[in-house]
C-alpha positions as CSV (number, residue, x, y, z in Angstrom):
1,M,0.0,0.0,0.0
2,D,1.2,3.5,-0.9
3,L,-0.3,7.0,-1.3
4,Q,-0.7,6.6,-5.1
5,T,-2.7,3.3,-4.7
6,L,-4.7,4.7,-1.8
7,S,-5.7,7.8,-3.8
8,K,-6.8,5.7,-6.8
9,L,-8.9,3.5,-4.5
10,L,-10.5,6.5,-2.8
11,I,-11.4,8.1,-6.2
12,D,-12.9,4.9,-7.5
13,L,-15.0,4.5,-4.3
14,I,-16.1,8.1,-3.8
15,T,-17.3,8.3,-7.4
16,V,-20.0,5.7,-6.7
17,H,-20.5,6.1,-2.9
18,D,-21.6,9.0,-0.8
19,R,-19.4,7.9,2.1
20,V,-16.0,6.1,2.3
21,S,-14.2,5.3,5.5
22,L,-10.5,6.0,6.1
23,P,-9.9,3.5,9.0
24,G,-8.6,5.1,12.1
25,L,-9.0,8.7,10.9
26,G,-12.6,9.3,10.0
27,G,-14.6,9.2,6.7
28,F,-15.0,11.0,3.4
29,I,-18.5,12.2,2.6
30,T,-19.9,13.9,-0.5
31,E,-22.5,16.6,-1.0
32,L,-24.2,17.6,-4.3
33,A,-23.5,21.2,-5.2
34,P,-25.6,23.1,-7.8
35,S,-24.3,25.3,-10.6
36,V,-22.5,28.4,-9.3
37,F,-21.1,31.7,-10.6
38,S,-17.5,32.6,-10.1
39,D,-14.9,35.0,-11.3
40,K,-17.0,38.1,-10.8
41,A,-20.1,36.3,-12.2
42,M,-18.4,35.9,-15.5
43,V,-18.3,32.1,-15.4
44,I,-21.0,29.5,-14.7
45,H,-19.7,26.2,-13.3
46,P,-21.8,23.0,-13.9
47,P,-23.1,21.0,-10.9
48,F,-20.5,19.0,-9.0
49,R,-20.0,16.8,-5.9
50,R,-18.1,18.3,-3.0
51,V,-15.8,16.0,-1.0
52,L,-15.5,16.6,2.8
53,F,-13.8,14.8,5.6
54,R,-15.3,14.2,9.0
55,T,-13.4,12.8,11.9
56,N,-16.7,11.9,13.7
57,E,-17.5,9.5,10.8
58,S,-15.6,6.9,12.7
59,W,-17.5,3.7,11.9
60,N,-15.8,1.6,9.2
61,D,-17.8,0.6,6.1
62,E,-14.9,-1.6,5.0
63,L,-15.3,-0.4,1.3
64,L,-11.6,0.4,1.1
65,E,-10.5,-2.9,2.5
66,N,-12.7,-4.9,0.2
67,L,-11.7,-3.0,-2.9
68,Y,-8.0,-3.3,-2.1
69,A,-8.4,-7.0,-1.5
70,D,-9.8,-7.4,-5.0
71,E,-7.2,-5.1,-6.6
72,A,-4.2,-6.7,-4.8
73,D,-5.5,-10.3,-4.9
74,L,-5.5,-10.5,-1.1
75,T,-7.9,-11.9,1.5
76,V,-10.1,-9.4,3.2
77,E,-8.3,-10.1,6.5
78,D,-4.8,-9.5,5.0
79,S,-6.2,-6.3,3.3
80,K,-7.4,-5.0,6.7
81,K,-4.1,-5.6,8.3
82,E,-2.1,-3.9,5.6
83,I,-4.4,-0.9,5.4
84,G,-4.5,-0.7,9.2
85,A,-0.7,-0.6,9.4
86,F,-0.5,2.0,6.6
87,M,-3.1,4.2,8.3
88,R,-1.2,4.3,11.6
89,E,1.9,5.5,9.8
90,L,-0.1,8.0,7.8
91,K,-1.7,9.4,10.9
92,L,1.7,9.9,12.6
93,E,3.1,11.6,9.5
94,L,0.0,13.8,9.2
95,N,0.2,14.9,12.8
96,S,3.9,15.7,12.3
97,K,3.9,17.4,8.8
98,K,0.3,18.9,9.1
99,S,-0.3,18.2,5.4
100,I,-0.2,15.1,3.1
101,V,-1.0,15.2,-0.6
102,F,-3.1,12.4,-2.0
103,P,-2.1,12.4,-5.7
104,G,-5.0,13.3,-8.0
105,F,-7.4,13.2,-5.0
106,G,-6.6,16.1,-2.7
107,T,-4.7,17.2,0.4
108,M,-5.3,16.0,3.9
109,R,-4.4,18.6,6.6
110,S,-4.1,18.5,10.4
111,T,-4.5,21.3,12.9
112,D,-2.4,21.6,16.1
113,Q,-5.3,20.0,17.9
114,H,-5.1,17.0,15.5
115,D,-8.4,17.9,13.8
116,Y,-8.3,16.7,10.2
117,F,-9.8,18.3,7.1
118,F,-9.6,17.7,3.4
119,V,-9.1,19.9,0.4
120,A,-10.1,18.2,-2.9
121,D,-7.9,18.5,-5.9
122,K,-9.1,21.2,-8.3
123,D,-9.3,18.7,-11.2
124,L,-11.1,16.0,-9.2
125,S,-14.1,14.8,-11.1
126,I,-16.4,12.4,-9.2
127,F,-19.8,13.3,-10.6
128,P,-20.6,11.0,-13.6
129,D,-23.9,12.9,-14.4
130,A,-21.8,16.0,-15.1
131,Y,-19.3,14.4,-17.4
132,G,-19.0,16.4,-20.6
133,L,-20.2,19.6,-18.9
134,E,-17.7,22.5,-18.9
135,P,-17.6,25.9,-17.3
136,L,-19.5,28.4,-19.5
137,N,-18.0,31.9,-20.0
138,I,-20.5,34.7,-20.1
139,K,-19.8,37.3,-22.7
140,I,-21.3,40.8,-22.3
141,L,-22.7,42.2,-25.5
142,P,-21.4,45.6,-26.6
143,K,-24.9,46.7,-27.2
144,R,-28.4,45.4,-26.4
145,G,-29.8,42.8,-28.8
146,V,-32.5,43.0,-31.5
147,V,-36.0,41.7,-31.1
148,E,-37.7,40.6,-34.3
149,I,-41.5,41.0,-34.4
150,L,-43.7,39.4,-37.0
151,T,-46.8,41.5,-37.9
152,G,-49.2,40.7,-40.8
153,G,-46.8,38.4,-42.5
154,K,-44.0,41.0,-42.6
155,R,-41.0,40.9,-40.4
156,A,-40.1,44.1,-38.5
157,S,-37.0,44.6,-36.4
158,M,-37.1,46.7,-33.4
159,L,-34.1,47.5,-31.2
160,N,-34.7,46.4,-27.7
161,Q,-33.4,49.6,-26.2
162,P,-34.9,52.9,-25.2
163,S,-34.5,55.8,-27.6
164,R,-35.3,59.5,-27.3
165,H,-38.7,58.9,-29.0
166,S,-39.6,55.9,-26.9
167,E,-41.9,56.0,-23.9
168,P,-41.8,54.0,-20.6
169,P,-44.4,51.2,-20.4
170,V,-46.6,53.2,-18.0
171,A,-46.8,56.2,-20.3
172,Q,-47.5,53.9,-23.3
173,H,-50.4,52.3,-21.3
174,K,-51.9,55.7,-20.4
175,R,-51.6,56.9,-24.0
176,S,-53.3,53.8,-25.3
177,H,-56.1,54.1,-22.7
178,H,-56.7,57.8,-23.7
179,K,-56.8,56.8,-27.3
180,R,-59.4,54.1,-26.7
181,N,-61.5,56.6,-24.7
182,G,-61.3,59.1,-27.6
183,I,-62.5,56.5,-30.1
184,K,-65.5,55.7,-27.9
185,V,-66.5,59.4,-27.5
186,S,-66.2,59.9,-31.3
187,S,-68.4,56.9,-32.0
188,V,-71.1,58.2,-29.6
189,L,-71.0,61.7,-31.1
190,L,-71.3,60.2,-34.6
191,I,-74.3,58.1,-33.6
192,I,-76.0,61.2,-32.1
193,F,-75.3,63.2,-35.3
194,L,-76.9,60.5,-37.4
195,I,-79.9,60.3,-35.2
196,L,-80.4,64.1,-35.5
197,V,-80.0,64.0,-39.3
198,V,-82.6,61.2,-39.5
199,A,-85.0,63.1,-37.2
200,V,-84.7,66.3,-39.3
201,A,-85.3,64.4,-42.5
202,L,-88.4,62.8,-41.0
203,M,-89.7,66.2,-39.9
204,V,-89.3,67.6,-43.4
205,I,-90.9,64.6,-45.1
206,F,-93.8,64.4,-42.7
207,K,-94.2,68.1,-41.8
208,D,-97.9,68.1,-42.6
209,Q,-98.6,65.1,-40.5
210,I,-96.7,66.3,-37.4
211,R,-97.8,69.9,-37.6
212,P,-100.7,69.4,-35.1
213,V,-98.1,68.0,-32.7
214,W,-95.9,71.0,-33.0
215,E,-98.8,73.4,-32.7
216,W,-99.9,71.6,-29.5
217,L,-96.4,71.8,-28.1
218,L,-95.7,75.5,-29.1
219,Y,-99.0,77.3,-28.7
220,S,-101.8,77.6,-26.2
221,Q,-105.4,76.7,-27.0
222,E,-106.3,80.3,-27.8
223,E,-103.3,80.7,-30.1
224,R,-104.2,77.5,-31.9
225,E,-107.8,78.7,-32.5
226,L,-106.4,82.0,-33.8
227,L,-104.1,80.2,-36.2
228,R,-106.9,78.0,-37.6
229,Q,-109.0,81.1,-38.3
230,L,-106.1,82.8,-40.1
231,I,-105.4,79.7,-42.2
232,K,-109.1,79.5,-43.2
């Protein structure tokens, strides 16, 4: 057992498991992290799995021993003994040097109080669902884009930016509302005018028939009698 072999085994295990024990030290656990912005919000990183180390994860799931037994063609008991001896040496070296690099996997660190934590390698990839996804650089356009609007079968282009002749949405809404009200008032006035024209035409055509009505409305009884005598 050496650090190169240990790192390879841990990468293989952590890719398919959410927890892997490091006997005598603790356990690695993973968390799913969503897409994030970085570099002043100019880059979008795809989802990834974050690797953490917890000393309180002390129970041994024996995943490491079983995989090493298969890889090294050992019995599980021999694998446990070899890994146990290697971990004791690793722990002493970690407490002494405060930092040990796991090639391709990350760096294990120790505090003065012998608390251990792990920093994953920046190129570590243990999320199969994200294979093929790469960080996306965001480019800022030098000017705002163009919105194409189709009206009556003809295509019109309209710059999606305010100009000196444009109006804010609230002003446009008010202007449209006033325009509709003006159309309604004009329609009502036109209808009234047509009614008056029809009424005048009827009065001219049927003036003899409606004369008694006008006389009754305009004159008193004595005045009507006087008009009849004058007409005779």
